[in-house]
C-alpha angles and dihedrals in degrees: 000000000000135000137215092257088076093062119092127228115260094019128118119222137183105222139173105215096187128024094240096048135084126249125288129200110224137176122202106226101180142335133220128192093284108009145051126217103222133189117211115200115211127125085324132011115265120192120202141163116245129186111246086234094055107121127246117197093210139356098213101181146347105224114235122219095265094051090045093053091049092049093047091053091052096041094049095043094092092047091055092047091050092053091049092051092057094066 
């Protein structure tokens, strides 16, 4: 069992927060003495505060720069298409 205090600021991770749940892509935005400000990337980005001691069932992977660029291109594709459709 892991906790949010193991995750580094500015990094993107694939995590499984609970044993019976799927994977989530998260980015650690900042940390305070006791908490972390975390972005969850699903259909839309959700930003929440988590206690550093909040448990994580598994840290599956730290995304490297190449994987992150590929994901950003895919994730932002719909946003670019939406902006183009407005013209």
